[in-house]
C-alpha positions as CSV (number, residue, x, y, z in Angstrom):
1,X,7.1,0.7,17.7
2,X,5.9,2.1,14.4
3,X,2.2,3.0,14.2
4,X,-0.2,2.7,11.3
5,X,-1.0,6.0,9.6
6,X,-3.9,7.2,7.4
7,X,-3.3,6.3,3.7
8,X,-3.6,9.9,2.8
9,X,-0.2,10.5,4.3
10,X,1.5,7.6,2.5
11,X,4.7,8.5,0.5
12,X,4.1,9.5,-3.1
13,X,7.7,9.6,-4.1
14,X,8.1,6.0,-5.3
15,X,9.1,4.4,-2.0
16,X,7.6,1.0,-1.1
17,X,5.5,0.9,2.0
18,X,3.2,-1.6,3.8
19,X,-0.5,-0.9,3.2
20,X,-3.5,-2.5,5.0
21,X,-7.2,-2.6,4.4
22,X,-10.0,-4.3,6.3
23,X,-11.9,-6.4,3.8
24,X,-14.7,-7.1,6.1
25,X,-16.3,-10.1,7.9
26,X,-14.6,-13.4,6.9
27,X,-11.6,-11.7,5.4
28,X,-10.2,-9.3,8.0
29,X,-7.2,-7.1,7.6
30,X,-5.0,-7.7,4.5
31,X,-1.5,-6.3,4.2
32,X,0.3,-5.5,1.0
33,X,3.6,-4.1,-0.2
34,X,2.5,-0.9,-1.9
35,X,3.9,1.8,-4.1
36,X,2.0,4.9,-5.0
37,X,1.3,5.4,-8.7
38,X,-0.7,8.1,-10.4
39,X,-3.6,6.5,-12.2
40,X,-3.3,9.0,-15.0
41,X,-0.1,7.4,-16.1
42,X,-0.9,3.7,-15.3
43,X,-3.7,1.6,-16.8
44,X,-3.7,-1.5,-14.7
45,X,-2.1,-3.1,-11.6
46,X,1.4,-4.5,-11.8
47,X,3.8,-6.4,-9.6
48,X,6.8,-4.7,-8.2
49,X,9.4,-6.4,-6.0
50,X,6.9,-9.1,-5.1
51,X,4.2,-6.6,-4.1
52,X,1.3,-4.8,-5.6
53,X,1.3,-1.3,-7.0
54,X,-1.8,0.6,-5.7
55,X,-3.4,3.6,-7.2
56,X,-4.2,5.5,-4.0
57,X,-7.5,6.9,-5.1
58,X,-9.4,3.8,-6.2
59,X,-12.0,1.8,-4.3
60,X,-9.7,-1.0,-3.1
61,X,-7.0,1.3,-1.8
62,X,-5.4,0.4,1.5
63,X,-6.8,2.6,4.3
64,X,-3.6,2.6,6.4
65,X,0.1,2.4,5.8
66,X,3.5,2.2,7.6
67,X,7.1,2.1,6.5
68,X,8.6,-1.2,5.6
69,X,11.1,-2.5,8.2
70,X,14.8,-2.7,7.4
71,X,15.7,-6.0,5.6
72,X,17.7,-8.6,7.4
73,X,21.5,-8.1,7.5
């Protein structure tokens, strides 16, 4: 089984990954398809392949990540 890893170790090479963040009481853990982007080169969030691009150094950054599973065959 694949384990969740600290977001600091997430790939920064443009690969998509699953990110998660606990939004607190009443919201719980949310999971997002993520892609690292350097905030120096991007001004706002965008959608990519149905997911959200996250700058990994902002307040609402996921706290954990794991690789995406292989797609169905």
